[in-house]
A tleap script that builds the chain and sets N, CA, C and O, in Angstrom:
source leaprc.protein.ff14SB
mol = sequence {
  NMET ALA ILE LYS GLU VAL THR ILE THR MET
  ALA LEU PRO TYR HIE LEU ARG PRO VAL GLU
  LEU LYS GLY ALA ALA ALA SER ILE GLY TYR
  ASP GLY PRO ASP GLU LEU GLY GLN PRO ARG
  ASP ILE SER GLU THR LEU PHE ARG GLN ALA
  VAL ASN ALA LYS TYR GLY GLN GLY MET PRO
  ARG THR GLU SER ARG LEU TRP ALA GLN ILE
  MET GLU GLN PHE ASP LYS ARG GLU PRO THR
  LEU THR LEU PRO GLY ASP GLN PHE ARG PHE
  LEU HIE GLU LEU THR ASP ARG TYR ASP PHE
  PRO ALA SER PHE SER ARG TRP ARG TRP LEU
  LEU LEU ASP GLU MET GLU ARG ALA LYS LYS
  ALA ALA GLU ALA ASP SER GLN PRO GLU ALA
  LYS GLU CSER
}
set mol.1.N position { 3.357 -22.715 23.131 }
set mol.1.CA position { 4.555 -22.511 22.921 }
set mol.1.C position { 4.534 -21.484 21.413 }
set mol.1.O position { 4.619 -21.994 20.295 }
set mol.2.N position { 4.405 -19.961 21.646 }
set mol.2.CA position { 4.163 -19.085 20.743 }
set mol.2.C position { 5.394 -19.275 19.425 }
set mol.2.O position { 6.610 -19.385 19.585 }
set mol.3.N position { 4.831 -19.271 18.466 }
set mol.3.CA position { 5.689 -19.371 17.020 }
set mol.3.C position { 6.485 -17.835 16.885 }
set mol.3.O position { 5.974 -16.719 16.988 }
set mol.4.N position { 7.780 -18.164 16.642 }
set mol.4.CA position { 8.336 -16.882 16.207 }
set mol.4.C position { 8.118 -16.292 14.635 }
set mol.4.O position { 7.672 -15.202 14.276 }
set mol.5.N position { 8.571 -17.352 13.901 }
set mol.5.CA position { 8.074 -16.952 12.656 }
set mol.5.C position { 7.860 -18.168 11.815 }
set mol.5.O position { 8.128 -19.351 12.028 }
set mol.6.N position { 7.254 -17.501 10.708 }
set mol.6.CA position { 6.778 -18.690 9.894 }
set mol.6.C position { 6.963 -18.383 8.388 }
set mol.6.O position { 6.448 -17.338 7.992 }
set mol.7.N position { 7.766 -19.312 7.308 }
set mol.7.CA position { 8.209 -18.869 6.236 }
set mol.7.C position { 7.237 -19.741 4.973 }
set mol.7.O position { 7.201 -20.968 4.886 }
set mol.8.N position { 6.405 -18.666 3.955 }
set mol.8.CA position { 5.514 -18.903 3.535 }
set mol.8.C position { 5.798 -19.103 2.105 }
set mol.8.O position { 6.219 -18.117 1.501 }
set mol.9.N position { 5.612 -20.432 1.319 }
set mol.9.CA position { 6.183 -20.220 0.095 }
set mol.9.C position { 5.013 -19.609 -0.565 }
set mol.9.O position { 3.834 -19.947 -0.450 }
set mol.10.N position { 5.697 -18.321 -1.525 }
set mol.10.CA position { 4.633 -17.539 -2.351 }
set mol.10.C position { 4.728 -18.238 -3.671 }
set mol.10.O position { 3.570 -18.316 -4.082 }
set mol.11.N position { 5.545 -18.786 -4.537 }
set mol.11.CA position { 5.228 -19.104 -5.861 }
set mol.11.C position { 4.698 -20.454 -5.669 }
set mol.11.O position { 5.392 -21.466 -5.576 }
set mol.12.N position { 3.510 -20.407 -5.620 }
set mol.12.CA position { 2.854 -22.059 -5.316 }
set mol.12.C position { 2.392 -22.837 -6.892 }
set mol.12.O position { 2.680 -22.216 -7.915 }
set mol.13.N position { 1.915 -23.745 -6.974 }
set mol.13.CA position { 1.796 -24.249 -8.630 }
set mol.13.C position { 0.255 -23.920 -8.642 }
set mol.13.O position { -0.637 -24.729 -8.387 }
set mol.14.N position { 0.123 -22.846 -8.918 }
set mol.14.CA position { -1.561 -22.472 -9.153 }
set mol.14.C position { -1.809 -22.965 -10.654 }
set mol.14.O position { -1.048 -22.792 -11.606 }
set mol.15.N position { -2.683 -23.426 -10.653 }
set mol.15.CA position { -3.478 -23.705 -12.234 }
set mol.15.C position { -3.769 -22.190 -12.824 }
set mol.15.O position { -4.801 -21.533 -12.696 }
set mol.16.N position { -2.733 -21.887 -13.406 }
set mol.16.CA position { -3.236 -20.395 -14.138 }
set mol.16.C position { -3.958 -20.592 -15.532 }
set mol.16.O position { -3.341 -20.498 -16.593 }
set mol.17.N position { -4.859 -20.778 -15.478 }
set mol.17.CA position { -6.146 -21.376 -16.843 }
set mol.17.C position { -6.423 -19.575 -17.309 }
set mol.17.O position { -6.591 -18.692 -16.468 }
set mol.18.N position { -6.416 -19.394 -18.515 }
set mol.18.CA position { -6.067 -17.667 -18.791 }
set mol.18.C position { -7.697 -17.286 -18.481 }
set mol.18.O position { -8.000 -16.182 -18.029 }
set mol.19.N position { -8.523 -18.143 -18.725 }
set mol.19.CA position { -10.030 -18.021 -18.460 }
set mol.19.C position { -10.406 -17.418 -16.847 }
set mol.19.O position { -11.146 -16.452 -16.661 }
set mol.20.N position { -9.785 -18.141 -15.835 }
set mol.20.CA position { -9.571 -17.819 -14.540 }
set mol.20.C position { -8.852 -16.797 -14.042 }
set mol.20.O position { -9.197 -16.111 -13.079 }
set mol.21.N position { -7.291 -16.601 -15.028 }
set mol.21.CA position { -6.594 -15.070 -14.702 }
set mol.21.C position { -7.688 -13.528 -14.808 }
set mol.21.O position { -7.849 -12.506 -14.141 }
set mol.22.N position { -8.336 -14.227 -16.256 }
set mol.22.CA position { -9.055 -13.003 -16.489 }
set mol.22.C position { -10.225 -12.587 -15.598 }
set mol.22.O position { -10.446 -11.411 -15.306 }
set mol.23.N position { -11.147 -13.885 -15.077 }
set mol.23.CA position { -12.457 -13.848 -14.169 }
set mol.23.C position { -11.621 -13.059 -13.092 }
set mol.23.O position { -11.898 -11.862 -13.012 }
set mol.24.N position { -10.604 -13.558 -12.216 }
set mol.24.CA position { -9.981 -13.369 -11.464 }
set mol.24.C position { -9.469 -11.367 -11.335 }
set mol.24.O position { -9.729 -10.537 -10.463 }
set mol.25.N position { -8.879 -11.286 -12.318 }
set mol.25.CA position { -8.706 -9.807 -12.656 }
set mol.25.C position { -9.833 -8.812 -12.443 }
set mol.25.O position { -9.888 -7.913 -11.604 }
set mol.26.N position { -10.719 -9.150 -13.369 }
set mol.26.CA position { -11.798 -8.230 -13.340 }
set mol.26.C position { -12.454 -8.351 -11.828 }
set mol.26.O position { -12.977 -7.311 -11.427 }
set mol.27.N position { -12.481 -9.139 -11.212 }
set mol.27.CA position { -12.918 -9.128 -9.825 }
set mol.27.C position { -12.631 -8.419 -9.101 }
set mol.27.O position { -13.542 -7.924 -8.436 }
set mol.28.N position { -10.910 -7.889 -8.776 }
set mol.28.CA position { -10.715 -7.098 -8.416 }
set mol.28.C position { -10.092 -5.828 -8.937 }
set mol.28.O position { -9.136 -5.222 -8.453 }
set mol.29.N position { -11.053 -5.425 -10.396 }
set mol.29.CA position { -10.552 -4.638 -10.771 }
set mol.29.C position { -9.396 -4.007 -11.339 }
set mol.29.O position { -9.188 -2.797 -11.434 }
set mol.30.N position { -8.311 -5.423 -11.887 }
set mol.30.CA position { -7.152 -5.413 -12.285 }
set mol.30.C position { -7.213 -5.461 -13.977 }
set mol.30.O position { -7.522 -6.404 -14.706 }
set mol.31.N position { -6.815 -4.131 -14.310 }
set mol.31.CA position { -6.255 -4.089 -15.623 }
set mol.31.C position { -5.122 -4.009 -16.259 }
set mol.31.O position { -5.045 -3.663 -17.438 }
set mol.32.N position { -4.249 -4.287 -15.617 }
set mol.32.CA position { -2.652 -4.045 -15.705 }
set mol.32.C position { -2.545 -5.349 -16.859 }
set mol.32.O position { -3.363 -6.222 -17.148 }
set mol.33.N position { -0.957 -5.021 -17.445 }
set mol.33.CA position { -0.378 -6.192 -18.066 }
set mol.33.C position { -0.684 -7.738 -17.306 }
set mol.33.O position { -1.577 -8.085 -16.533 }
set mol.34.N position { 0.594 -8.555 -17.954 }
set mol.34.CA position { -0.096 -10.027 -17.650 }
set mol.34.C position { 0.498 -10.534 -15.960 }
set mol.34.O position { 0.491 -11.675 -15.498 }
set mol.35.N position { 1.024 -9.144 -15.241 }
set mol.35.CA position { 1.865 -9.746 -13.862 }
set mol.35.C position { 0.952 -10.180 -13.030 }
set mol.35.O position { 1.304 -10.246 -11.852 }
set mol.36.N position { -0.617 -10.643 -13.415 }
set mol.36.CA position { -0.961 -11.505 -12.407 }
set mol.36.C position { -1.001 -12.819 -12.513 }
set mol.36.O position { -1.349 -13.566 -11.598 }
set mol.37.N position { -0.532 -13.290 -13.999 }
set mol.37.CA position { 0.292 -14.849 -14.483 }
set mol.37.C position { 0.904 -15.186 -13.565 }
set mol.37.O position { 0.863 -16.407 -13.412 }
set mol.38.N position { 1.657 -14.503 -12.627 }
set mol.38.CA position { 3.085 -15.012 -12.207 }
set mol.38.C position { 2.494 -15.727 -10.736 }
set mol.38.O position { 1.532 -15.278 -10.112 }
set mol.39.N position { 3.300 -16.944 -10.336 }
set mol.39.CA position { 2.457 -17.674 -9.403 }
set mol.39.C position { 2.355 -16.832 -8.103 }
set mol.39.O position { 1.438 -16.864 -7.282 }
set mol.40.N position { 3.813 -15.848 -8.071 }
set mol.40.CA position { 4.158 -15.273 -6.653 }
set mol.40.C position { 3.059 -14.335 -6.664 }
set mol.40.O position { 2.482 -14.201 -5.585 }
set mol.41.N position { 2.667 -13.700 -7.580 }
set mol.41.CA position { 1.990 -12.607 -7.367 }
set mol.41.C position { 0.344 -12.775 -7.223 }
set mol.41.O position { -0.391 -11.864 -6.842 }
set mol.42.N position { -0.168 -14.309 -7.653 }
set mol.42.CA position { -1.373 -14.744 -7.488 }
set mol.42.C position { -1.272 -14.763 -5.562 }
set mol.42.O position { -2.109 -14.488 -4.703 }
set mol.43.N position { -0.372 -15.052 -5.514 }
set mol.43.CA position { -0.619 -15.732 -3.626 }
set mol.43.C position { -0.344 -13.989 -3.314 }
set mol.43.O position { -1.298 -13.709 -2.588 }
set mol.44.N position { 0.357 -12.895 -3.476 }
set mol.44.CA position { 0.184 -11.354 -3.006 }
set mol.44.C position { -1.136 -10.877 -2.957 }
set mol.44.O position { -1.666 -10.394 -1.956 }
set mol.45.N position { -1.662 -11.024 -4.074 }
set mol.45.CA position { -3.031 -10.760 -4.660 }
set mol.45.C position { -3.777 -11.162 -3.687 }
set mol.45.O position { -4.350 -10.352 -2.959 }
set mol.46.N position { -3.906 -12.792 -3.493 }
set mol.46.CA position { -4.921 -13.177 -2.604 }
set mol.46.C position { -4.988 -12.319 -1.190 }
set mol.46.O position { -6.062 -11.846 -0.816 }
set mol.47.N position { -3.724 -12.143 -0.400 }
set mol.47.CA position { -3.169 -11.395 0.556 }
set mol.47.C position { -3.563 -10.185 0.333 }
set mol.47.O position { -4.590 -10.053 0.999 }
set mol.48.N position { -3.270 -8.921 -0.397 }
set mol.48.CA position { -4.117 -7.988 -0.697 }
set mol.48.C position { -5.627 -7.770 -0.844 }
set mol.48.O position { -6.154 -6.741 -0.421 }
set mol.49.N position { -6.248 -8.644 -1.385 }
set mol.49.CA position { -7.908 -9.213 -1.285 }
set mol.49.C position { -8.221 -9.134 -0.076 }
set mol.49.O position { -8.714 -8.109 0.395 }
set mol.50.N position { -8.050 -9.904 0.423 }
set mol.50.CA position { -8.791 -10.230 1.593 }
set mol.50.C position { -7.853 -9.043 3.062 }
set mol.50.O position { -8.263 -9.366 4.176 }
set mol.51.N position { -7.237 -8.367 3.086 }
set mol.51.CA position { -6.838 -7.123 3.858 }
set mol.51.C position { -7.559 -5.933 3.020 }
set mol.51.O position { -7.988 -5.148 3.866 }
set mol.52.N position { -7.875 -5.465 1.724 }
set mol.52.CA position { -8.765 -4.673 1.226 }
set mol.52.C position { -9.824 -5.049 1.771 }
set mol.52.O position { -10.105 -4.340 2.737 }
set mol.53.N position { -10.638 -5.970 1.546 }
set mol.53.CA position { -12.126 -6.069 1.917 }
set mol.53.C position { -12.209 -6.069 3.450 }
set mol.53.O position { -13.374 -5.791 3.735 }
set mol.54.N position { -11.601 -6.229 4.378 }
set mol.54.CA position { -11.373 -6.157 5.637 }
set mol.54.C position { -11.564 -5.296 5.831 }
set mol.54.O position { -12.735 -5.139 6.176 }
set mol.55.N position { -10.579 -3.847 5.800 }
set mol.55.CA position { -9.886 -2.732 6.101 }
set mol.55.C position { -10.252 -1.879 4.862 }
set mol.55.O position { -9.360 -1.049 4.687 }
set mol.56.N position { -11.301 -1.771 3.877 }
set mol.56.CA position { -11.695 -0.932 3.019 }
set mol.56.C position { -11.956 0.696 3.588 }
set mol.56.O position { -11.783 1.718 2.925 }
set mol.57.N position { -12.377 0.611 4.873 }
set mol.57.CA position { -12.863 1.864 5.319 }
set mol.57.C position { -11.959 2.387 5.887 }
set mol.57.O position { -11.976 3.600 6.095 }
set mol.58.N position { -10.770 1.467 6.345 }
set mol.58.CA position { -9.824 2.374 7.232 }
set mol.58.C position { -9.112 1.040 7.936 }
set mol.58.O position { -9.668 -0.054 8.037 }
set mol.59.N position { -8.059 1.286 8.300 }
set mol.59.CA position { -7.189 0.228 9.267 }
set mol.59.C position { -6.744 0.762 10.736 }
set mol.59.O position { -5.874 1.610 10.937 }
set mol.60.N position { -7.553 0.061 11.769 }
set mol.60.CA position { -6.641 0.817 13.309 }
set mol.60.C position { -5.361 0.484 13.100 }
set mol.60.O position { -4.759 -0.189 12.263 }
set mol.61.N position { -5.133 0.994 13.875 }
set mol.61.CA position { -2.928 1.148 14.403 }
set mol.61.C position { -2.549 -0.042 14.101 }
set mol.61.O position { -2.301 -0.332 12.930 }
set mol.62.N position { -2.428 -1.024 15.208 }
set mol.62.CA position { -1.706 -1.881 15.076 }
set mol.62.C position { -1.913 -2.743 14.132 }
set mol.62.O position { -0.882 -3.372 13.894 }
set mol.63.N position { -2.899 -3.086 13.413 }
set mol.63.CA position { -3.363 -3.475 12.028 }
set mol.63.C position { -2.274 -3.234 11.169 }
set mol.63.O position { -1.379 -3.970 10.754 }
set mol.64.N position { -2.663 -1.507 10.910 }
set mol.64.CA position { -1.720 -0.959 9.984 }
set mol.64.C position { -0.391 -0.720 10.117 }
set mol.64.O position { 0.240 -0.228 9.182 }
set mol.65.N position { 0.116 -0.996 11.138 }
set mol.65.CA position { 1.808 -1.288 11.454 }
set mol.65.C position { 1.945 -2.485 10.914 }
set mol.65.O position { 2.776 -2.602 10.013 }
set mol.66.N position { 1.118 -3.721 11.364 }
set mol.66.CA position { 1.451 -5.393 10.646 }
set mol.66.C position { 1.689 -5.026 9.421 }
set mol.66.O position { 2.832 -5.142 8.976 }
set mol.67.N position { 0.477 -4.424 8.504 }
set mol.67.CA position { 0.392 -4.847 7.293 }
set mol.67.C position { 1.528 -3.863 6.475 }
set mol.67.O position { 2.014 -4.342 5.450 }
set mol.68.N position { 1.916 -2.640 6.859 }
set mol.68.CA position { 3.063 -1.634 6.381 }
set mol.68.C position { 4.190 -2.696 6.290 }
set mol.68.O position { 4.902 -2.717 5.286 }
set mol.69.N position { 4.375 -3.571 7.293 }
set mol.69.CA position { 5.443 -4.342 7.671 }
set mol.69.C position { 5.121 -5.907 6.191 }
set mol.69.O position { 5.643 -6.305 5.149 }
set mol.70.N position { 4.647 -6.041 6.555 }
set mol.70.CA position { 3.991 -7.167 5.476 }
set mol.70.C position { 4.287 -6.795 4.092 }
set mol.70.O position { 4.927 -7.536 3.347 }
set mol.71.N position { 3.785 -5.547 3.708 }
set mol.71.CA position { 4.146 -4.935 2.362 }
set mol.71.C position { 5.758 -4.851 2.364 }
set mol.71.O position { 6.355 -5.110 1.319 }
set mol.72.N position { 6.247 -4.602 3.168 }
set mol.72.CA position { 7.631 -4.311 3.234 }
set mol.72.C position { 8.538 -5.878 2.603 }
set mol.72.O position { 9.469 -6.155 1.847 }
set mol.73.N position { 7.942 -6.296 3.135 }
set mol.73.CA position { 8.148 -7.879 2.480 }
set mol.73.C position { 7.614 -8.319 1.105 }
set mol.73.O position { 8.292 -8.731 0.164 }
set mol.74.N position { 6.844 -8.228 1.134 }
set mol.74.CA position { 6.002 -8.100 -0.359 }
set mol.74.C position { 7.224 -7.475 -1.578 }
set mol.74.O position { 7.486 -8.085 -2.614 }
set mol.75.N position { 7.783 -6.319 -1.226 }
set mol.75.CA position { 8.077 -5.346 -1.783 }
set mol.75.C position { 9.675 -5.976 -2.112 }
set mol.75.O position { 10.325 -5.421 -2.999 }
set mol.76.N position { 10.232 -7.067 -1.416 }
set mol.76.CA position { 11.425 -7.827 -1.997 }
set mol.76.C position { 11.708 -8.678 -2.809 }
set mol.76.O position { 12.861 -8.977 -3.120 }
set mol.77.N position { 10.257 -9.394 -3.450 }
set mol.77.CA position { 9.840 -9.871 -4.413 }
set mol.77.C position { 10.795 -11.361 -4.271 }
set mol.77.O position { 11.563 -11.865 -5.090 }
set mol.78.N position { 10.409 -11.806 -2.920 }
set mol.78.CA position { 11.331 -13.007 -2.753 }
set mol.78.C position { 10.367 -14.441 -3.039 }
set mol.78.O position { 9.175 -14.346 -3.329 }
set mol.79.N position { 11.037 -15.696 -2.917 }
set mol.79.CA position { 9.902 -16.719 -3.487 }
set mol.79.C position { 9.314 -17.272 -2.232 }
set mol.79.O position { 8.327 -18.003 -2.312 }
set mol.80.N position { 9.950 -16.919 -0.854 }
set mol.80.CA position { 9.228 -16.951 0.307 }
set mol.80.C position { 8.737 -16.029 1.012 }
set mol.80.O position { 9.302 -14.962 0.769 }
set mol.81.N position { 7.700 -15.924 2.010 }
set mol.81.CA position { 7.978 -14.958 2.673 }
set mol.81.C position { 8.043 -15.292 4.237 }
set mol.81.O position { 7.309 -16.066 4.851 }
set mol.82.N position { 8.752 -14.774 4.568 }
set mol.82.CA position { 9.358 -15.259 6.427 }
set mol.82.C position { 8.610 -14.217 7.113 }
set mol.82.O position { 8.951 -13.045 6.954 }
set mol.83.N position { 7.684 -14.501 7.814 }
set mol.83.CA position { 6.773 -13.450 8.818 }
set mol.83.C position { 7.134 -13.973 10.261 }
set mol.83.O position { 7.484 -15.119 10.544 }
set mol.84.N position { 7.003 -13.063 10.990 }
set mol.84.CA position { 6.950 -12.824 12.621 }
set mol.84.C position { 5.313 -13.711 12.871 }
set mol.84.O position { 4.241 -13.745 12.266 }
set mol.85.N position { 5.764 -14.211 13.848 }
set mol.85.CA position { 3.953 -15.192 14.580 }
set mol.85.C position { 2.988 -14.247 14.499 }
set mol.85.O position { 1.869 -14.691 14.242 }
set mol.86.N position { 3.109 -12.774 14.679 }
set mol.86.CA position { 1.864 -11.917 14.789 }
set mol.86.C position { 1.421 -11.615 13.182 }
set mol.86.O position { 0.302 -11.866 12.735 }
set mol.87.N position { 2.357 -11.119 12.533 }
set mol.87.CA position { 2.092 -10.746 10.953 }
set mol.87.C position { 1.612 -11.940 10.420 }
set mol.87.O position { 0.514 -11.907 9.864 }
set mol.88.N position { 2.357 -13.209 10.497 }
set mol.88.CA position { 1.500 -14.647 10.059 }
set mol.88.C position { -0.368 -14.771 10.548 }
set mol.88.O position { -1.296 -14.669 9.745 }
set mol.89.N position { -0.475 -14.955 11.712 }
set mol.89.CA position { -1.773 -14.617 12.240 }
set mol.89.C position { -2.165 -13.907 11.585 }
set mol.89.O position { -2.767 -14.525 10.706 }
set mol.90.N position { -2.236 -12.533 11.371 }
set mol.90.CA position { -3.266 -11.408 10.935 }
set mol.90.C position { -3.566 -11.988 9.453 }
set mol.90.O position { -4.736 -12.180 9.122 }
set mol.91.N position { -2.219 -12.340 8.329 }
set mol.91.CA position { -2.475 -12.690 7.547 }
set mol.91.C position { -3.345 -14.326 7.030 }
set mol.91.O position { -3.998 -14.464 5.996 }
set mol.92.N position { -3.197 -14.966 7.662 }
set mol.92.CA position { -3.968 -16.174 7.617 }
set mol.92.C position { -5.123 -16.108 8.331 }
set mol.92.O position { -5.770 -17.137 8.137 }
set mol.93.N position { -5.698 -15.315 9.110 }
set mol.93.CA position { -6.564 -15.228 9.883 }
set mol.93.C position { -7.715 -14.729 8.611 }
set mol.93.O position { -8.852 -15.124 8.350 }
set mol.94.N position { -6.860 -13.720 8.008 }
set mol.94.CA position { -8.127 -12.781 6.895 }
set mol.94.C position { -8.335 -13.581 5.821 }
set mol.94.O position { -9.431 -13.856 5.333 }
set mol.95.N position { -7.237 -13.962 5.448 }
set mol.95.CA position { -7.113 -14.994 4.331 }
set mol.95.C position { -8.193 -16.273 4.471 }
set mol.95.O position { -8.898 -16.581 3.510 }
set mol.96.N position { -8.259 -16.951 5.674 }
set mol.96.CA position { -9.233 -17.878 6.076 }
set mol.96.C position { -10.725 -17.547 6.176 }
set mol.96.O position { -11.669 -18.333 6.096 }
set mol.97.N position { -10.747 -15.995 6.399 }
set mol.97.CA position { -12.081 -15.569 6.835 }
set mol.97.C position { -13.063 -14.639 5.532 }
set mol.97.O position { -14.276 -14.449 5.442 }
set mol.98.N position { -12.173 -14.306 4.852 }
set mol.98.CA position { -12.579 -13.613 3.718 }
set mol.98.C position { -13.476 -14.528 2.384 }
set mol.98.O position { -13.129 -15.695 2.206 }
set mol.99.N position { -14.285 -14.109 1.747 }
set mol.99.CA position { -15.305 -14.613 1.037 }
set mol.99.C position { -15.090 -14.326 -0.315 }
set mol.99.O position { -15.775 -13.676 -1.105 }
set mol.100.N position { -14.036 -14.910 -0.451 }
set mol.100.CA position { -12.990 -14.375 -2.100 }
set mol.100.C position { -13.949 -14.953 -2.963 }
set mol.100.O position { -14.514 -16.038 -2.832 }
set mol.101.N position { -14.100 -13.904 -4.079 }
set mol.101.CA position { -14.647 -14.220 -5.567 }
set mol.101.C position { -14.623 -15.588 -5.756 }
set mol.101.O position { -13.705 -16.277 -5.311 }
set mol.102.N position { -15.683 -16.102 -6.463 }
set mol.102.CA position { -15.431 -17.732 -7.147 }
set mol.102.C position { -14.244 -18.112 -7.645 }
set mol.102.O position { -13.612 -19.139 -7.400 }
set mol.103.N position { -13.850 -16.770 -8.720 }
set mol.103.CA position { -12.490 -17.029 -9.750 }
set mol.103.C position { -11.165 -17.239 -9.013 }
set mol.103.O position { -10.146 -17.573 -9.619 }
set mol.104.N position { -11.213 -16.973 -7.289 }
set mol.104.CA position { -10.147 -17.255 -6.649 }
set mol.104.C position { -10.364 -18.516 -6.002 }
set mol.104.O position { -9.520 -18.661 -5.117 }
set mol.105.N position { -11.000 -19.302 -6.068 }
set mol.105.CA position { -11.520 -20.309 -4.874 }
set mol.105.C position { -10.337 -21.810 -4.789 }
set mol.105.O position { -10.011 -22.480 -3.809 }
set mol.106.N position { -9.877 -21.946 -6.418 }
set mol.106.CA position { -8.555 -22.874 -6.247 }
set mol.106.C position { -7.175 -22.743 -5.721 }
set mol.106.O position { -6.294 -23.513 -5.338 }
set mol.107.N position { -7.361 -21.259 -5.873 }
set mol.107.CA position { -5.998 -20.469 -5.467 }
set mol.107.C position { -5.732 -20.182 -3.755 }
set mol.107.O position { -4.732 -20.210 -3.038 }
set mol.108.N position { -7.149 -19.905 -3.538 }
set mol.108.CA position { -6.900 -19.686 -1.979 }
set mol.108.C position { -7.003 -21.211 -1.324 }
set mol.108.O position { -6.205 -21.474 -0.424 }
set mol.109.N position { -7.604 -21.849 -1.589 }
set mol.109.CA position { -7.259 -23.382 -0.774 }
set mol.109.C position { -5.642 -23.804 -0.947 }
set mol.109.O position { -4.979 -24.158 0.027 }
set mol.110.N position { -5.239 -23.746 -1.936 }
set mol.110.CA position { -3.726 -24.030 -2.147 }
set mol.110.C position { -2.896 -22.792 -1.408 }
set mol.110.O position { -1.751 -23.003 -1.010 }
set mol.111.N position { -3.408 -21.733 -1.273 }
set mol.111.CA position { -2.373 -20.664 -0.554 }
set mol.111.C position { -2.985 -20.999 0.964 }
set mol.111.O position { -2.077 -20.717 1.746 }
set mol.112.N position { -4.045 -21.442 1.646 }
set mol.112.CA position { -4.451 -21.712 2.638 }
set mol.112.C position { -3.713 -23.012 3.393 }
set mol.112.O position { -3.335 -22.938 4.562 }
set mol.113.N position { -3.548 -24.272 2.528 }
set mol.113.CA position { -3.007 -25.258 2.466 }
set mol.113.C position { -1.420 -25.113 2.901 }
set mol.113.O position { -0.864 -25.847 3.718 }
set mol.114.N position { -0.887 -24.165 2.284 }
set mol.114.CA position { 0.890 -23.559 2.401 }
set mol.114.C position { 0.632 -23.065 3.721 }
set mol.114.O position { 1.489 -23.215 4.592 }
set mol.115.N position { -0.306 -22.569 3.931 }
set mol.115.CA position { -0.142 -21.718 5.257 }
set mol.115.C position { 0.130 -22.757 6.258 }
set mol.115.O position { 1.213 -22.907 6.823 }
set mol.116.N position { -1.282 -23.702 6.502 }
set mol.116.CA position { -1.142 -24.554 7.450 }
set mol.116.C position { -0.012 -25.349 7.559 }
set mol.116.O position { 0.472 -25.637 8.653 }
set mol.117.N position { 0.581 -25.838 6.177 }
set mol.117.CA position { 1.941 -26.286 6.071 }
set mol.117.C position { 3.269 -25.676 7.082 }
set mol.117.O position { 3.949 -26.230 7.946 }
set mol.118.N position { 3.268 -24.380 6.564 }
set mol.118.CA position { 4.122 -23.623 7.555 }
set mol.118.C position { 4.596 -23.590 8.458 }
set mol.118.O position { 5.703 -23.803 8.952 }
set mol.119.N position { 2.838 -23.024 8.934 }
set mol.119.CA position { 2.487 -23.054 10.878 }
set mol.119.C position { 2.889 -24.492 11.367 }
set mol.119.O position { 3.517 -24.548 12.425 }
set mol.120.N position { 2.667 -25.376 10.870 }
set mol.120.CA position { 2.908 -26.673 11.530 }
set mol.120.C position { 4.398 -26.885 11.353 }
set mol.120.O position { 4.766 -27.670 12.227 }
set mol.121.N position { 5.614 -26.430 10.424 }
set mol.121.CA position { 6.543 -26.546 10.311 }
set mol.121.C position { 7.341 -25.527 11.322 }
set mol.121.O position { 8.454 -25.879 11.713 }
set mol.122.N position { 6.871 -24.443 11.692 }
set mol.122.CA position { 7.409 -23.542 12.552 }
set mol.122.C position { 7.098 -23.916 13.670 }
set mol.122.O position { 8.054 -23.778 14.433 }
set mol.123.N position { 5.905 -24.475 14.328 }
set mol.123.CA position { 5.674 -24.961 15.612 }
set mol.123.C position { 6.517 -26.417 15.808 }
set mol.123.O position { 6.991 -26.811 16.873 }
set mol.124.N position { 6.565 -26.945 14.819 }
set mol.124.CA position { 7.876 -28.288 15.165 }
set mol.124.C position { 9.371 -27.211 15.245 }
set mol.124.O position { 10.385 -27.534 15.863 }
set mol.125.N position { 9.251 -26.281 14.696 }
set mol.125.CA position { 11.257 -26.090 15.043 }
set mol.125.C position { 10.592 -25.292 16.122 }
set mol.125.O position { 11.724 -24.820 16.232 }
set mol.126.N position { 10.021 -24.799 16.844 }
set mol.126.CA position { 9.893 -24.058 18.035 }
set mol.126.C position { 9.441 -24.927 18.917 }
set mol.126.O position { 8.978 -24.285 19.860 }
set mol.127.N position { 9.315 -26.357 19.134 }
set mol.127.CA position { 9.760 -26.919 20.433 }
set mol.127.C position { 10.662 -27.130 20.649 }
set mol.127.O position { 11.458 -27.337 19.733 }
set mol.128.N position { 11.065 -27.200 21.993 }
set mol.128.CA position { 11.783 -27.289 22.664 }
set mol.128.C position { 12.459 -29.256 22.288 }
set mol.128.O position { 11.818 -30.270 22.011 }
set mol.129.N position { 14.043 -29.010 22.473 }
set mol.129.CA position { 14.377 -30.222 22.200 }
set mol.129.C position { 14.735 -31.429 23.429 }
set mol.129.O position { 15.544 -31.335 24.353 }
set mol.130.N position { 13.723 -32.706 23.036 }
set mol.130.CA position { 13.686 -33.472 24.024 }
set mol.130.C position { 15.017 -33.771 24.940 }
set mol.130.O position { 15.829 -34.122 24.085 }
set mol.131.N position { 15.647 -33.822 26.133 }
set mol.131.CA position { 16.451 -33.704 26.764 }
set mol.131.C position { 16.860 -35.256 26.991 }
set mol.131.O position { 15.971 -36.012 27.382 }
set mol.132.N position { 18.086 -35.737 26.778 }
set mol.132.CA position { 18.155 -37.546 26.625 }
set mol.132.C position { 18.747 -37.239 28.298 }
set mol.132.O position { 19.254 -36.215 28.757 }
set mol.133.N position { 18.498 -38.345 28.852 }
set mol.133.CA position { 18.776 -38.890 30.011 }
set mol.133.C position { 19.811 -39.575 30.451 }
set mol.133.O position { 19.830 -39.987 31.611 }
savepdb mol mol.pdb
quit
């Protein structure tokens, strides 16, 4: 059965050691203030990094529409990200396949584990209720 929507927790318990933040920021060319140090921002940065790496030379129409809708959700700055199934699959595939810089390794796996947890919860929610006889 198809998943209607998936809710991902964005503010995960990342280990935010200053040396890792500095290395991660440098690897993506980030030179802003301490915004990268917020757990919710780490999740968003990982998603953006994966999408930018895959589509650095441009994005096809369908993917562009999905990404625009996801960015609208990012702009709400909520602690969770609720996505329709197609948007979730798009982000999950990119996050899983992208070779992140080494400084992102722990964060990547924490985010992927959260995505798997959220996917399983959504699948369980979409299962039809068993009829009692």
